[in-house]
N, C-alpha and C positions, 0 to 999 in steps of 0.2 A: 433605701426608697421604697422599696412591694410596702412597709407597713403604709409609710409618708403619706402612699398612691389610699392607704386600705380609710386614717384616718382622715383627709380630705373627702371620700367618698359618701363615709357615711354623714357628715356634715354636711354633706351637700344631699344628704334626705332627709335631717332634717330641720334642714331651709326647707325641703318641698312638700314636708308636712301640717307644719306649724301654715303651711297657705293654703290645706285643699279645705278646712274645714264651711264648706259651700254644699247647700246640697242640694240635689237634683231630681227630680225623675231617675235615674237612669242611677241614679250614687248610689255609695254604698257607702261602707265602715269598711278604716285600715288598720294597720297594723305597723309599727317600727319593733321590729325588736334589736336586744340589743343586750349579750349575757346575758343578764337569767331575766331583761325588764322587758317590758313590753311596753308600747304607745300609740293609745289608738284615737281616732278620730273620723270623721265622718266624710266625704271626696267627694265631688268631681267625675274624680277617674271611677268611680265605681271600684266591686268588690274588690279594691289591690293589695297583695302585698308587696309593702316597701321593700323588708327581709326578711328573710326566710333562712330556715338550717343554718342560725345560730342558738341556741342552751336550748328551749323547748322548740325552737323555730318549725311551725309548719305555719302553714293557710292558716288563712280563717278558712271559715267550709258555710255553709248551713247558711245564709243568713236570709235573713225575716224578715217584714217588721217584727214593730211589739203589737203584741194585741192584745190590748189589754179587756175589763168592762170600765170603757169610759171611756174608747180607744177611738181614733180612725184610721183607717190604711192610707199611705197615696204613697205608691211605688211603694218603694224598699222600707219606706217609714212607717213607726206607729205616729198620729200627732191627738195631743191631750193638750182642752186648758187646764191653766188651771191659776194657785193663790200669786202665782212673784213669774205671772206670764204662760209666751205657749210653744210645751215642749215636745222635740221629736224623736227618735228610738229609731233600730234596729239591733238585732242578738246574730247572736254568729254564733262558732265552737273554735273555740282559740286549740291547735293544736299542743301536747303537753307530749313527752318522754313516753314512747314503745309501745309510742298510738294512744295512746288515754285522750280524752280533749275534753275542754276546759269554756260550760256554757256561760255565757255574757249578758249583760243589758248592758248597748252606749246609749247611755240620751245627753239630751247638751237642751238647753233655752234656748230659740229662737231669734236673736238680736231682738231689742225691740225697734230702731232706724228699720231694719231691713224688712218686718214684718207690711210696717205701713209704709211702705216704698211700692213691697210684691201684692200686695192685698189695694195699691191703688192701683198697679200695675196687671189687678187682675181687670178691675171694674173697669177698667179706658177698654180692655179689649174682649169681653165675651160680648158674644153674642149679642146679647138683650140685657136689660137689670130690668128684673121683676118679680115679683115675691116669687117666691121656691129656687133662685136665685139663691146662691148663700153666699159670698157678697154681697146682697142687696142684701136677703134680710137680715147680715150683720149689721149691713150701718143703720138700716131702723129699729136695731135693734141699739146700738149706743148712740142715741136725738139726732142720724143728721138721714136725711133724703138725695140720692141724684139719679139722674138724670143722662140716657148718653145722646150727646149733640152729632150732626150728619158727620163735622168734619176730625172725630172722635175723642173731644173733649168733652169732660164732668160737668153739667148745671150741677152744683151742690146745696146746700138748703140747713139751716139748723134748727133742731128741733127751738123755742126759745120758753127753757126747763120754770122763769116765774112765771108766763104769761097763763090768763086764769081763760078759760072757754066753754063753759056752763055756768051759766048761772046759782046764788047767787054769787060775785064777784069781791073785793074788796082792797086798796091800798093801808098802808098801815106807817102808823110814824106812832115814837117814844116822847114826841117832847113838840111842846103844838109848836114851832119854830123850824124847826127839820121837815126837809122833805117829805117831801110821799114816799113808800117802795113799792110796789108791787110783792115784798113775802116778810113775815115777820122776822124772817135770819138779816133779810135787808136791812130792816129799820131799823134792830136789835144793835147788830153786825157797828149802823153805821155814831147810836149813839154811845155805845161802849166807845169807837174811835174819840171823842168829845173828848171825853174823861183826860184817853193817852195823851188828848194833842194842850186840856191844863185848859180849858174855856171852863169848866164847873174849881177850876180853882190845883198848882200844883200837887203832885205825894202822888197821882193818879196813874197807879198802873196795872190796869183790863188782865186779867189775862185767858187768853182759848176763850170758846165763842160762847157770847149769852144761851145764858138759862130760855124757846121760848116757849118754853109746852101749855103755858097753861097762857090769861092775859095781863104775863105781865114780862117785860125785859128784867130779866135776875144774873147782874155781872159778882164776878167772884173775882176777886186781885188780892191788888195792898195799897195801904195809903200810907205814904213817907214811910215806908218800913215795915207799917205795922200788919197783921190780913185784915182785910176793909171787902164786905160785899151793900150791895146797893140797888137798886131798884127799880123801873118807871113803869108804869102805866100807858098800856098799848091802846091807842088809838085808831079808828078805820075809818071810810067812808065809804062805798058804796060806788067803784065803775064796772061800766061796761062788757059784755067778754071782749078779749082776742076774736076775731075773725078771723085770721091767718097763724098760728103760734110757731111760721116758718120763714126764720133770720137769710136771710140769701151768706153766704157763707164763697166756699172759693177747695178749692184738690185739694190744697199742701195745708189747710187746717183740717179736713179730715183725714192726708196722712199723718200730722202731729197729733190729730189728739189718742186715734190705736199710734202711735209708738211712742205716749208718755206714759195711758197708759201699764199703772202696774202690775194687777195682771183680773184674772179672763172669770168669771160664775163657773163653779165646777158641771153647773147645775141640763140638764138635758134643753136646756132653753135655748142657751147659747151658740152661737154658729161658726163661731173662730177655728175651730179644727176643718170641720166641713169646708169653710172660701181657704183654708192652706190646702185643704189636699185637697181642691177646688186650685190652685196658679198651680202646685207641684206637680200635678197632671197635664196640664196649658205649657210646661216646661217654663217654668218662674224658680229660675233662685230663690234661696236661701240663708243667709249668714249668720251662722250659728254659737256659747261662747266655749269653748276648749271642754269639750264632753265630759263624762264624770260615768266610770262605768261599775259594777255592781255583779257579783255572783256568789257563789260557792267560796266558801273559804278556805277549801279542800275539799281533794278527788284522790282517787283510791290510785296508788301503783299497782305493776306486776309485783309473783308476788313469784316467790322459789323456794325448797327444798332440797336439803341431799344427806343423805343417808350411808356412814359407815358404819358396815357388817360387823359384830363378835372375833375377832379374831385375835390373836396370841393373851389372852385370858382379857383381851380390855372390851367392855360391854359394849354394848351396839350405841353411836352417834350420829342425832339430826342437827342440822344443823338447817336452819329455817329465814328465809327478810323478805322485808315488806317492803316496799318501801309509797311514804307518801309524799305531795305535791302539794306543800301548805300556798295558800295564796293573798296575796295582804293588796288594795288595791289605793292607790293615789292621787283621786281626779281623774284622768284618763292616764291608769302606768299602772300594769299588772306586772308585781314580785311573782315572784316561785322560787321558792327553795325546797328541797328534795328532801324528804330525810327519811334515814332507814333504818327501822327495825330491828335488830337480826335476834335469832333464838337457838340457845344450843341447850339443847339434853344428853347427856351422856349415862345415860340411864342409871342413874342417880340424884343430881341433879341441873336445877331448870337456871337457866341464866341467861339474860336480858341484853340488849344496850340499845342506846341507841345516837346516831351522830344525820350529822347533820351535815350535804355541803348543795353551795351555791355551784353553779354549774359554770365552768372557765366559761369565762368572753371566744368563739372562732376569730383567727387569727389569717389565716391563708383567705382571702378573697376572693380564687377561683373555687373554697365551697360555696361560699356567702355568695356569690356572686355567681350559678355556674355557665349566668346564656350571658355574660360580656363576652365582647369580641374578642381580650384581647386573651379570654380562659378558653377560645374554640382551640378544639383540635386539629391541625395542619398536614396532617401528615407527611411523609415522606420529600424529600423537592424528586426531579425525573436527575433520570443522569444527566449530562451533560452531553450534546452533539457533539460530533468533530467537525472541528473545521478547517476546511483543502486550507494549504498556503499557495500563496505562487508568488516567486525571484523572477522581477522584472529587473535588464542593470539602465539607471540614468544616469548619463555626463554632465554636467553642469559645470557652465560655460565662465568667468563671469563678468560683467560689465557696468565700466566705472563709469562711476550717477560724478566724478568732481566735477567742479561749480568753478565759473574762471577763477586766477588770485588776483590781475590787475583790473585793474576801470575801461569799463568801455572804451574803446578809441572814438573821439570822436565827430559825424559825418557831416561832410560840403558838401556841397552843392551850386549851381547856375542859374537862376532866374532872369528869362529869359524876355522881356516888353516888348512886340517893334525889334526897333532897334537897337534898342539896350537892356545891354547884357548884364546883373545885378550878381558874384556869391556868394557863398553865404554860408554859415556853420554853425554847427550846436558839438559843445562841447559839455561830460559830465562830471568834470575833474572837480567840482565845488558840490554838489549834489552826494561825493565819493568821497569828496574829506567830510561834512555833516560825517556823514552815517563811519566813518572814520574815530572820527569825536561819539559817537553816540556809543559808537559798540560797547566798550564798558557800563551803558550803562540797560541797552537792553540786556547783558551780560548776569544784572546785580537784581533786573525783575524778572529773569526767568530761575537766576537762580530762587528768589521768593516764596516764585509761585508755584513751587514742585515742593518747596520743603512746607508752603500751609496746606498743601493737598496730601503731601504725607504724613500732619498733625494729625487736620480732618478723616483725615481713615485710623488714624488709632484711637482719635476720639468714640468712632461710629464701634 
């Protein structure tokens, strides 16, 4: 039963670990230890070690945000933009045997959907929006604009990237019958689609975007399965500059655009790391993917040397042992293998041997979790007090409650009205006869009810 309880508890710890990868201002990284493996993650419960005392088990210590060039500090985390998204990370020391520690970095990408929702939340809850506010500068950087309304909502607009705002401005098309477009790219893409739609005959398959670097739309692809290329001249017509290139948009469109970005520039101009920092420090949480743990491949352990003095013609002998903790990383799981190197010098030869031992997992629940209520020492029970006794004589006199066995005697009397006297009588005999006839039925019903109650009790 004890082993079963231990397995159930460890399973619950694993389930709770999976649900805690949500970062917040005061959150840290957690570690769940089992045997020689440590699973790490990021949790809103702060710097909490879920299990300690197993194998290399000691709590995480010295937690701090990743503080590298290009990273922005946000609470217990460092934040950095990158080609695959926005990364958050923390550093800590993981305990090893013999008082050694392993410095690790735990980092993860913020989920894109959570990034979009979190930054929109920050924009809506910022005291004001304007230049110098990181989230506002970020919104402008990605081609949007936003202003706060008195009811807490945002008025969002998006820059029309195809609009020409400074003369000379032109519209473009690749064939006289085609519609004019605001850019050469749009015009040539439309023309390429006409080939694929069979407007110019069957068998065309234009692949990729047309080349629009010069004055031609240049297409490449296949025709009837063979390599093909073609071109159309690009025509232009002058148009007036657009006075207002900003188009109406929405909060959801802004959130979706941020969530859909596959990456962020790593140049100093990006404001996404500062916006995430401000969101975290204002109390917003972000969901992150399963973290990645990195650190050194090995840590030197303790060494010990013993010497046997020369005696009885034997030369002096020395034995030196040195432990090395070899570390492997698999996403957010850290594995620790202890390797012991033994060197024996008997005065004439030196022998070196190496052994590897994986620490056995601890199975005693109270060693794993000494803080558990079931593992708290209860001490000795106090000596029970003597309870005095008193003998009181009691006399019991039985009283009979037997009911009459016969039918009640009839009632009779007279009724006098003026000078008229009318005798009357009431007999119980017909009712007694009926009850005598129904008596077996009532007995059977009582027996059935008793049997039903008995059976229901067995089922319960």
